[in-house]
LUMKE-212653 format. One line per 10 residues: their letters; for each residue z, y, x of C-alpha. Coordinates in pm, 1 decimal, decimal comma, m for minus. Example, Ala and Ser with C-alpha at 12.3 -4.5 7.8 and 13.67 -1.06 7.14 Angstrom:
BEGIN
AS	780,0/m450,0/1230,0 ~ 714,0/m106,0/1367,0
//
This chain:
BEGIN
XXXXXXXXXX	m5,3/m14,5/m15,1 ~ m93,5/404,9/131,1 ~ 212,0/545,1/249,4 ~ 379,2/691,3/m17,8 ~ 630,2/949,6/207,4 ~ 824,2/1200,6/m18,9 ~ 982,0/1388,7/293,8 ~ 950,2/1727,7/82,4 ~ 1226,3/1990,3/148,4 ~ 1254,9/2067,3/m233,1
XXXXXXXXXX	1602,3/2247,3/m263,3 ~ 1666,2/2359,7/m657,0 ~ 1825,2/2629,5/m571,6 ~ 1540,1/2758,4/m321,4 ~ 1290,4/2660,6/m602,9 ~ 1418,0/2916,9/m853,5 ~ 1466,7/3130,8/m631,5 ~ 1164,7/3165,9/m554,3 ~ 1091,7/3277,1/m881,9 ~ 1079,1/2991,1/m1100,8
XXXXXXXXXX	1182,1/3142,7/m1469,5 ~ 1367,5/2960,7/m1682,5 ~ 1113,8/2954,0/m1938,5 ~ 890,4/2778,3/m1676,9 ~ 1198,0/2536,9/m1590,5 ~ 1211,2/2463,4/m1987,6 ~ 896,2/2392,2/m1992,4 ~ 831,9/2151,1/m1713,7 ~ 1167,7/1926,7/m1796,2 ~ 1057,7/1942,5/m2192,8
XXXXXXXXXX	769,8/1806,4/m2053,5 ~ 934,7/1492,8/m1847,1 ~ 1202,2/1423,2/m2111,6 ~ 895,1/1432,4/m2414,2 ~ 801,5/1141,1/m2267,4 ~ 969,5/905,4/m2429,4 ~ 888,9/1006,5/m2792,8 ~ 533,6/834,3/m2929,1 ~ 424,4/1142,2/m3083,7 ~ 503,0/1358,8/m2739,3
XXXXXXXXXX	335,2/1605,5/m2629,4 ~ 330,7/1566,6/m2238,7 ~ 79,3/1754,8/m2022,3 ~ 200,2/1659,2/m1714,9 ~ m58,8/1443,5/m1604,6 ~ m194,4/1373,6/m1941,4 ~ m549,0/1187,1/m1892,6 ~ m882,4/1310,5/m2148,3 ~ m809,0/978,7/m2331,0 ~ m441,5/1037,3/m2393,1
XXXXXXXXXX	m484,3/1376,2/m2513,2 ~ m798,6/1244,4/m2744,1 ~ m600,7/963,9/m2881,8 ~ m352,5/1228,2/m2977,8 ~ m587,2/1441,6/m3168,9 ~ m713,0/1134,3/m3327,0 ~ m404,8/998,5/m3461,0 ~ m326,0/1382,4/m3595,9 ~ m14,9/1443,1/m3386,7 ~ m172,6/1765,8/m3243,6
XXXXXXXXXX	m487,8/1976,0/m3234,2 ~ m652,5/2141,7/m3036,5 ~ m511,5/2448,4/m3102,1 ~ m172,7/2309,5/m2966,6 ~ m316,7/2216,4/m2694,3 ~ m485,2/2525,6/m2623,5 ~ m126,0/2710,5/m2706,8 ~ 97,5/2457,4/m2459,0 ~ m185,5/2516,5/m2187,7 ~ m166,8/2852,8/m2199,7
XXXXXXXXXX	202,9/2821,2/m2176,0 ~ 202,3/2623,0/m1861,1 ~ m4,3/2869,7/m1737,5 ~ 185,5/3170,9/m1827,7 ~ 532,7/2961,4/m1692,1 ~ 364,7/2821,9/m1344,2 ~ 44,7/3040,5/m1232,5 ~ 185,0/3392,5/m1355,7 ~ 534,7/3352,9/m1340,5 ~ 807,0/3068,2/m1177,0
XXXXXXXXXX	631,2/2914,1/m829,4 ~ 328,2/3172,8/m923,9 ~ 33,1/2903,8/m788,5 ~ m229,1/3201,0/m909,6 ~ m491,8/2913,2/m977,9 ~ m603,5/3071,1/m1302,0 ~ m808,3/3383,5/m1228,1 ~ m858,3/3458,8/m1614,9 ~ m778,6/3341,7/m1934,2 ~ m1053,9/3353,5/m2243,7
XXXXXXXXXX	m1005,3/3521,3/m2480,2 ~ m1161,3/3284,3/m2733,8 ~ m1030,7/2998,6/m2625,1 ~ m777,3/2952,8/m2953,2 ~ m1090,3/3094,9/m3218,5 ~ m1332,4/2776,5/m3034,9 ~ m1080,4/2512,9/m3112,5 ~ m994,3/2635,0/m3388,9 ~ m1309,7/2574,2/m3519,0 ~ m1353,9/2208,6/m3328,6
XXXXXXXXXX	m1075,5/2130,9/m3537,3 ~ m1247,2/2201,5/m3828,5 ~ m1530,7/1983,3/m3714,1 ~ m1243,2/1680,5/m3666,9 ~ m1118,8/1750,9/m3976,8 ~ m1476,5/1689,3/m4135,1 ~ m1541,8/1378,1/m4000,8 ~ m1773,0/1518,5/m3666,4 ~ m1646,4/1453,0/m3332,4 ~ m1889,7/1535,7/m3062,4
XXXXXXXXXX	m1731,7/1288,6/m2789,0 ~ m1417,9/1270,0/m2548,6 ~ m1414,5/1589,4/m2456,9 ~ m1404,1/1760,7/m2819,9 ~ m1111,3/1971,0/m2834,1 ~ m1031,9/1898,4/m2432,6 ~ m928,9/2244,6/m2247,8 ~ m1115,6/2245,4/m1948,2 ~ m1095,6/2541,2/m1663,4 ~ m1401,5/2660,0/m1496,9
XXXXXXXXXX	m1446,0/2817,8/m1148,6 ~ m1538,0/3192,7/m1089,4 ~ m1867,0/3141,5/m1016,5 ~ m2022,2/2995,5/m1305,9 ~ m2195,0/3253,7/m1536,3 ~ m1986,0/3240,9/m1899,8 ~ m2183,2/3502,6/m2152,5 ~ m1857,8/3530,8/m2320,1 ~ m1580,4/3764,6/m2276,8 ~ m1467,0/3647,6/m1932,0
XXXXXXXXXX	m1611,8/3810,1/m1612,4 ~ m1789,6/3644,0/m1376,1 ~ m1734,9/3757,2/m1016,4 ~ m1682,3/3467,0/m735,8 ~ m1360,3/3637,0/m696,5 ~ m1500,4/3961,3/m592,8 ~ m1423,0/4344,8/m760,0 ~ m1765,1/4407,7/m687,4 ~ m1871,8/4160,0/m1032,7 ~ m1613,7/4314,2/m1205,5
XXXXXXXXXX	m1716,6/4585,9/m1384,1 ~ m2082,3/4390,9/m1405,8 ~ m2224,1/4318,5/m1752,0 ~ m2165,7/3966,1/m1862,8 ~ m2418,9/3701,5/m1766,4 ~ m2686,5/3674,5/m2026,3 ~ m2623,5/3334,7/m2082,0 ~ m2395,3/3034,0/m2020,6 ~ m2503,5/2860,5/m1713,7 ~ m2649,4/2543,1/m1777,8
XXXXXXXXXX	m2314,4/2314,8/m1715,0 ~ m2132,6/2564,1/m1914,4 ~ m2336,1/2546,7/m2181,1 ~ m2316,8/2163,7/m2167,4 ~ m1908,5/2139,3/m2144,2 ~ m1970,2/2373,7/m2507,2 ~ m2194,1/2140,3/m2665,9 ~ m1970,8/1832,2/m2519,5 ~ m1700,3/2029,3/m2758,7 ~ m1450,0/2124,1/m2447,6
XXXXXXXXXX	m1283,0/2443,4/m2488,5 ~ m1348,6/2663,4/m2196,3 ~ m917,8/2748,3/m2166,7 ~ m1039,1/3034,1/m1860,7 ~ m1196,9/3054,5/m1505,4 ~ m1004,3/2976,9/m1191,2 ~ m953,3/3172,4/m876,5 ~ m1186,7/3051,3/m548,6 ~ m1232,3/3196,1/m181,3 ~ m1421,7/3522,9/m285,6
XXXXXXXXXX	m1818,0/3410,6/m222,4 ~ m1692,4/3030,4/m235,2 ~ m1584,3/3081,5/96,4 ~ m1873,3/3271,5/240,0 ~ m1788,0/3599,7/368,2 ~ m1586,0/3568,8/668,1 ~ m1533,9/3364,6/982,4 ~ m1174,0/3397,3/958,3 ~ m1121,6/3398,7/587,0 ~ m805,5/3248,9/414,3
XXXXXXXXXX	m919,5/2871,8/158,9 ~ m767,9/3074,2/m226,5 ~ m797,6/3386,5/m182,5 ~ m1015,1/3627,4/m332,0 ~ m1043,0/4036,5/m366,1 ~ m1006,9/4008,0/m739,6 ~ m775,7/3685,4/m800,4 ~ m542,0/3734,7/m460,6 ~ m401,3/3396,7/m295,0 ~ m362,0/3109,0/m466,9
XXXXXXXXXX	m100,4/2885,0/m366,5 ~ m60,5/2459,0/m335,6 ~ 148,8/2312,4/m572,7 ~ 294,6/2044,7/m302,2 ~ 420,1/2316,9/m96,4 ~ 400,8/2663,7/m183,1 ~ 355,7/2820,2/168,9 ~ 15,2/2583,2/220,2 ~ m342,5/2644,2/165,2 ~ m467,4/2530,1/m155,5
XXXXXXXXXX	m798,4/2431,1/59,0 ~ m1170,1/2493,0/m19,6 ~ m1347,9/2732,0/m185,2 ~ m1243,8/2534,9/m544,1 ~ m915,4/2566,6/m481,9 ~ m811,3/2714,5/m794,8 ~ m1011,4/2423,4/m971,2 ~ m802,3/2221,2/m743,2 ~ m409,8/2372,4/m776,4 ~ m450,9/2425,7/m1198,7
XXXXXXXXXX	m589,7/2085,9/m1222,3 ~ m310,6/1909,4/m987,7 ~ m44,5/2132,3/m1165,0 ~ m117,8/1999,5/m1499,7 ~ m306,6/2330,8/m1633,9 ~ m586,4/2180,5/m1787,1 ~ m689,6/1859,3/m1822,9 ~ m986,9/1868,7/m1567,7 ~ m1176,5/2126,0/m1413,0 ~ m1512,8/2204,6/m1282,7
XXXXXXXXXX	m1526,4/2304,2/m924,6 ~ m1868,2/2374,9/m656,9 ~ m1947,7/2249,0/m353,3 ~ m2130,1/2346,8/m67,3 ~ m1975,7/2193,3/208,6 ~ m1656,5/2053,0/112,6 ~ m1547,8/2268,4/m143,1 ~ m1457,1/2013,3/m400,3 ~ m1347,0/1765,0/m198,4 ~ m1128,5/1977,5/2,1
XXXXXXXXXX	m915,5/2098,4/m225,4 ~ m922,2/1746,1/m379,2 ~ m779,2/1607,3/m61,5 ~ m516,0/1912,8/12,6 ~ m407,2/1861,3/m409,8 ~ m389,1/1486,5/m437,4 ~ m690,7/1489,9/m659,4 ~ m996,9/1310,3/m745,3 ~ m1291,2/1539,6/m675,2 ~ m1650,9/1416,0/m695,8
XXXXXXXXXX	m1928,0/1603,6/m495,3 ~ m2260,5/1472,3/m689,4 ~ m2612,0/1409,0/m548,6 ~ m2768,7/1703,6/m481,8 ~ m3009,5/1778,7/m803,1 ~ m2762,7/1542,3/m1059,9 ~ m2647,2/1815,9/m1229,1 ~ m2821,0/2183,0/m1221,0 ~ m2724,8/2485,0/m1038,6 ~ m2893,2/2762,1/m1269,3
XXXXXXXXXX	m2625,7/2996,1/m1383,0 ~ m2389,3/2943,3/m1075,3 ~ m2358,2/3222,3/m791,3 ~ m2516,4/3049,9/m549,9 ~ m2468,4/2954,3/m132,9 ~ m2741,6/2735,4/m78,5 ~ m3049,0/2603,3/m263,8 ~ m2997,2/2293,8/m48,7 ~ m2649,9/2159,8/m62,2 ~ m2467,2/2359,2/m352,6
XXXXXXXXXX	m2376,8/2165,4/m644,8 ~ m2142,7/2183,9/m933,7 ~ m1883,7/1843,1/m999,0 ~ m1538,8/1748,2/m1183,8 ~ m1217,6/1750,8/m1032,1 ~ m963,9/1567,6/m1210,4 ~ m638,7/1381,4/m1220,1 ~ m787,9/1004,5/m1267,0 ~ m1152,8/871,9/m1154,8 ~ m1187,8/827,7/m1479,6
XXXXXXXXXX	m1136,5/1144,5/m1614,9 ~ m1406,7/1241,1/m1327,9 ~ m1613,4/1008,5/m1510,6 ~ m1594,2/1123,8/m1837,8 ~ m1624,5/1508,3/m1724,7 ~ m1949,6/1434,0/m1518,5 ~ m2099,7/1247,5/m1813,6 ~ m2077,7/1591,5/m1916,4 ~ m2230,4/1796,5/m1666,4 ~ m2516,5/1576,7/m1564,3
XXXXXXXXXX	m2881,5/1669,4/m1717,8 ~ m3189,4/1775,8/m1662,2 ~ m3253,0/2170,5/m1646,1 ~ m3573,6/2309,9/m1641,2 ~ m3424,3/2598,3/m1465,3 ~ m3336,0/2387,7/m1170,1 ~ m3639,4/2188,8/m1033,9 ~ m3409,4/1974,3/m829,1 ~ m3277,8/1822,0/m1165,5 ~ m3582,5/1691,0/m1256,5
XXXXXXXXXX	m3648,1/1437,1/m1009,5 ~ m3331,9/1238,4/m1086,5 ~ m3417,0/1153,0/m1427,8 ~ m3467,5/777,1/m1386,5 ~ m3115,0/763,1/m1184,2 ~ m2906,5/956,0/m1424,5 ~ m2664,9/696,4/m1617,0 ~ m2590,9/784,9/m1979,6 ~ m2200,5/697,2/m1940,9 ~ m2084,3/668,4/m1555,3
XXXXXXXXXX	m1783,0/541,4/m1732,7 ~ m1931,7/208,5/m1763,8 ~ m1887,7/175,8/m1384,3 ~ m1528,8/162,8/m1369,9 ~ m1355,7/m200,6/m1300,0 ~ m1012,0/m263,9/m1146,1 ~ m1176,2/m563,2/m909,9 ~ m1475,5/m329,6/m847,5 ~ m1351,7/m378,3/m448,6 ~ m1402,2/m756,3/m448,6
XXXXXXXXXX	m1706,5/m807,3/m242,6 ~ m1780,8/m447,1/m132,6 ~ m1910,3/m423,7/202,0 ~ m1762,6/m63,3/328,4 ~ m1853,4/115,3/653,1 ~ m1573,1/260,7/778,4 ~ m1606,7/598,1/1037,1 ~ m1410,1/511,4/1316,3 ~ m1471,2/855,7/1528,8 ~ m1199,4/1016,8/1215,2
XXXXXXXXXX	m932,9/804,5/1289,0 ~ m703,5/867,9/1558,9 ~ m746,1/1225,4/1515,4 ~ m453,0/1286,4/1357,5 ~ m119,5/1072,5/1347,7 ~ m1,5/1130,2/1003,9 ~ m351,8/1093,0/832,9 ~ m386,4/764,5/1014,1 ~ m7,9/650,4/883,0 ~ m180,5/668,3/539,1
XXXXXXXXXX	m506,3/571,8/598,2 ~ m499,0/236,9/811,4 ~ m244,8/97,8/501,6 ~ m513,1/238,1/252,4 ~ m797,2/40,3/450,9 ~ m553,4/m282,8/452,6 ~ m588,3/m242,1/73,1 ~ m934,8/m211,5/45,1 ~ m930,8/m547,7/259,2 ~ m677,6/m679,7/36,1
XXXXXXXXXX	m875,7/m590,1/m293,5 ~ m1136,9/m816,8/m179,6 ~ m1351,6/m537,7/31,0 ~ m1507,6/m635,4/400,4 ~ m1506,7/m331,9/634,4 ~ m1696,2/m295,5/952,1 ~ m1697,5/33,7/1190,2 ~ m1924,8/273,1/1244,9 ~ m1963,5/573,1/1348,4 ~ m2064,6/881,4/1222,7
XXXXXXXXXX	m2102,3/1252,3/1443,7 ~ m2260,6/1586,5/1314,2 ~ m2328,6/1787,3/1605,4 ~ m2729,5/1703,7/1569,9 ~ m2711,4/1933,7/1286,7 ~ m2385,4/2131,1/1286,7 ~ m2579,4/2480,1/1364,5 ~ m2897,7/2372,6/1176,6 ~ m2660,4/2335,1/856,5 ~ m2490,0/2700,2/956,5
XXXXXXXXXX	m2840,7/2872,1/1006,5 ~ m2978,2/2721,7/641,9 ~ m2700,5/2867,7/460,9 ~ m2739,8/3204,5/609,9 ~ m3063,8/3255,0/514,2 ~ m3028,3/3019,5/150,1 ~ m2699,9/3290,0/88,4 ~ m2917,6/3609,3/150,4 ~ m3241,2/3472,8/m63,9 ~ m3030,5/3334,5/m365,5
XXXXXXXXXX	m2768,8/3596,8/m370,8 ~ m3034,8/3880,9/m381,0 ~ m3201,7/3670,8/m693,7 ~ m2881,7/3665,6/m872,6 ~ m2751,3/4010,2/m828,7 ~ m3103,8/4147,5/m892,7 ~ m3070,1/3913,0/m1211,9 ~ m2733,6/3990,7/m1336,7 ~ m2735,2/4384,7/m1377,8 ~ m2486,1/4612,1/m1299,8
XXXXXXXXXX	m2407,1/4856,5/m1025,3 ~ m2451,5/4589,5/m707,8 ~ m2814,0/4447,5/m673,5 ~ m2820,3/4291,4/m363,7 ~ m2633,3/4203,9/m14,8 ~ m2691,8/4481,4/144,6 ~ m2525,3/4683,8/m158,5 ~ m2256,1/4413,4/m207,3 ~ m2179,5/4469,6/193,3 ~ m2224,4/4917,9/87,9
XXXXXXXXXX	m1902,5/4790,7/m203,0 ~ m1698,7/4604,4/11,3 ~ m1694,3/4889,1/298,2 ~ m1593,8/5161,5/31,2 ~ m1331,7/4907,0/m91,4 ~ m1198,9/4799,7/237,9 ~ m887,3/4829,0/135,2 ~ m858,7/4582,2/m154,5 ~ m1145,1/4407,5/m60,2 ~ m1042,4/4327,5/333,9
XXXXXXXXXX	m709,0/4402,8/397,7 ~ m692,8/4041,5/559,5 ~ m1074,1/3986,3/700,2 ~ m1363,6/4119,1/683,5 ~ m1703,1/3990,5/578,1 ~ m1885,1/3900,2/929,9 ~ m2080,6/3606,9/756,2 ~ m2241,0/3853,7/486,1 ~ m2413,0/4086,9/765,0 ~ m2511,2/3760,6/961,3
XXXXXXXXXX	m2688,2/3688,9/620,3 ~ m2812,6/4029,3/588,3 ~ m2971,4/4000,7/975,3 ~ m3230,6/3722,7/856,7 ~ m3542,9/3730,3/707,4 ~ m3755,1/3538,5/393,4 ~ m3725,5/3154,2/403,2 ~ m4084,3/3175,6/568,4 ~ m3935,8/3182,9/895,4 ~ m4007,6/2957,1/1145,6
XXXXXXXXXX	m3664,0/2947,5/1242,6 ~ m3552,5/2881,0/860,4 ~ m3832,8/2620,5/859,8 ~ m3665,3/2475,2/1207,9 ~ m3324,2/2432,1/1094,0 ~ m3366,8/2236,8/734,0 ~ m3587,4/2002,7/915,5 ~ m3295,9/1942,7/1181,8 ~ m3053,9/1918,1/866,6 ~ m3283,9/1618,1/731,9
XXXXXXXXXX	m3120,8/1384,5/1012,1 ~ m2795,9/1371,4/827,0 ~ m2950,6/1220,3/526,1 ~ m3145,9/972,4/762,4 ~ m2811,6/895,8/955,1 ~ m2611,6/813,8/655,5 ~ m2918,9/551,7/505,0 ~ m2926,2/428,9/846,2 ~ m2590,5/350,9/859,5 ~ m2574,6/182,2/523,5
XXXXXXXXXX	m2835,7/m21,9/539,2 ~ m2794,4/m110,1/926,6 ~ m2467,0/m287,4/807,7 ~ m2564,1/m368,3/434,1 ~ m2311,6/m90,6/340,9 ~ m2219,5/50,2/m15,9 ~ m2059,5/343,0/134,9 ~ m1919,9/513,5/438,6 ~ m1503,1/521,8/442,5 ~ m1292,2/796,6/601,9
XXXXXXXXXX	m1002,8/1024,0/553,3 ~ m1185,5/1326,8/366,1 ~ m917,5/1552,3/563,6 ~ m597,3/1640,9/703,3 ~ m270,6/1805,9/527,2 ~ m287,0/2151,8/377,6 ~ m224,7/2422,0/642,5 ~ 1,2/2697,5/640,3 ~ m159,5/2956,9/448,9 ~ m223,2/3243,4/729,4
XXXXXXXXXX	m368,7/3579,8/667,1 ~ m409,3/3682,6/1020,7 ~ m545,9/3384,7/1166,1 ~ m737,2/3233,7/897,6 ~ m762,4/2854,9/804,1 ~ m697,1/2639,7/1066,7 ~ m816,6/2274,7/905,3 ~ m749,7/2017,2/1148,1 ~ m994,8/1715,8/1030,6 ~ m1308,6/1710,2/793,2
XXXXXXXXXX	m1534,5/1456,9/621,4 ~ m1725,9/1680,0/387,8 ~ m2067,0/1827,2/633,3 ~ m2214,4/1444,5/642,4 ~ m2269,5/1425,6/232,9 ~ m2297,4/1769,6/217,5 ~ m2587,3/1826,2/435,8 ~ m2743,2/1505,6/305,1 ~ m2722,8/1594,9/m32,8 ~ m2569,0/1214,3/m83,4
XXXXXXXXXX	m2288,3/1179,1/m326,0 ~ m1875,2/1195,6/m222,0 ~ m1592,0/1074,0/m393,8 ~ m1235,8/1158,5/m280,4 ~ m896,0/967,0/m441,2 ~ m531,6/1004,8/m354,8 ~ m421,5/790,6/m109,4 ~ m66,9/892,8/31,7 ~ 156,4/1179,5/152,6 ~ 204,3/1291,4/480,6
XXXXXXXXXX	573,7/1498,9/471,7 ~ 478,7/1526,8/127,7 ~ 103,0/1673,8/67,8 ~ m166,3/1473,2/m17,8 ~ m429,5/1304,3/168,2 ~ m689,7/1195,6/47,3 ~ m970,3/865,6/129,7 ~ m1320,7/959,8/85,5 ~ m1635,0/712,9/m12,7 ~ m1975,9/869,9/61,8
XXXXXXXXXX	m2273,6/664,2/m39,1 ~ m2661,9/719,9/m94,3 ~ m2804,0/954,5/m338,0 ~ m2784,1/868,3/m687,4 ~ m2498,7/637,7/m633,2 ~ m2231,8/810,9/m802,9 ~ m2163,9/492,1/m982,9 ~ m2084,6/290,7/m671,4 ~ m1827,4/561,3/m575,3 ~ m1678,1/577,1/m868,3
XXXXXXXXXX	m1658,9/154,0/m925,3 ~ m1504,6/168,9/m573,6 ~ m1302,5/454,9/m586,6 ~ m1135,7/359,1/m946,1 ~ m1061,4/14,0/m781,6 ~ m852,4/173,4/m478,9 ~ m688,5/427,4/m750,3 ~ m600,6/114,4/m978,6 ~ m443,8/m68,2/m677,1 ~ m284,9/215,7/m479,4
XXXXXXXXXX	m174,5/454,6/m786,4 ~ m71,1/696,9/m498,4 ~ m123,1/1043,8/m666,1 ~ 184,8/1179,9/m792,6 ~ 265,9/1521,7/m925,9 ~ 364,7/1831,3/m747,9 ~ 711,5/1929,1/m753,7 ~ 650,8/2312,7/m630,0 ~ 826,9/2263,2/m328,1 ~ 876,1/2618,9/m131,7
XXXXXX	766,3/2438,5/182,4 ~ 764,6/2099,1/345,4 ~ 965,6/1947,7/587,3 ~ 717,7/1756,7/864,5 ~ 860,5/1402,1/927,1 ~ 711,2/1083,7/1104,5
//
């Protein structure tokens, strides 16, 4: 079994002193006490199926779910430990929930997400009363998008209640070489619910922290390189970065046309699969979604089997072991568990040096082209990247109190996507997919396996992020699917196990991750500790 290290410094007096309001304590305690009641509504660790069953049985309504989640957000996110993960609540959420309750009463249930409160990242367009800003004050006064992002529309059609938007690393963490994950000019600093002085990691930091703290049923994140799986790792979640093209990017503030994707963030593999069902779909506004029509599954939950590891052949990325002792103490038992569940493990080596610099070059070019197109169509005072940089300089006190905009400047200096330098970098990046596919084929493996990353680092606005280990780049550059699932804890901080496979193999990854999850039961809810105590 993966290591279950409970060595968190958790002093109730210090916790209350850190700002936990009486209402927050009562709310969380009430959730825990209510677990004994058959009809009790317990939000902590609630699953989509459980919430849906309660609505079907008449124990509670979508309106009641929204009110309870809103209360939990007020108690834990806005007060109490002040996670600061939700940047804005949807003023229409109750009205939407009321309409969905009426549909249910009339005999129409749209599916598993009917009436389920979902949070979305603040780089997804929503044509409603909420803002879409990527965390930047530059877009705070811009007009609302003319239409929902494709994935937001899919969620509404599935009957989900858009509860609000989550904070993020501003511009999805593509602004500075010394940025702090989870900080934005509009939203401030998001905190990790397992240890409040630790980073929530990645640009989908708000979605990660909010989901871990049960401020929603599930959440949507986006990833260019690590921004779903990294906060998934740091917040003890299941995070799935789909194959690029499985989920539409239209209406999502872009970084990279070749690497961007939205994806599910959840507390269980099944919930991630249910959310993926809603998100995936062909969109004429995103050409990348047209090609995989034959690869897109109607129901990803069909792959979930407790015996899914039996007979699986998995390639362990050995060069990511022996890097971090605390991570090894979690991952080695996890690998043993994979074998105990019937998997065959082979060791491989996978390095990214061949395309690391090329990836950065591609992102700079594509960010400029994509953001200029988005801002030009959005409307408002800031119409392009140059205008954004001017705004940041003018609002330096609010937008750049801790770090600058070096990446914006580097992107602005790039030419069009016809530049030979861009085309060459793009060709170099093709090596990433070849490396993954070659390893899988050579070893007849279903997936690569590795630690997702190191434990969450201390929030540091002076020096910026200090990640010690990451497995995000190979799948990100290759456009391949990548899932992280909780594996255990290092001094009370979550550590995830990653599975990466060939394009369109989301079903395979969900099967493997589900089987591991059911055997390990490694996830546990956060305790909002002020800090953690490092132990061996």
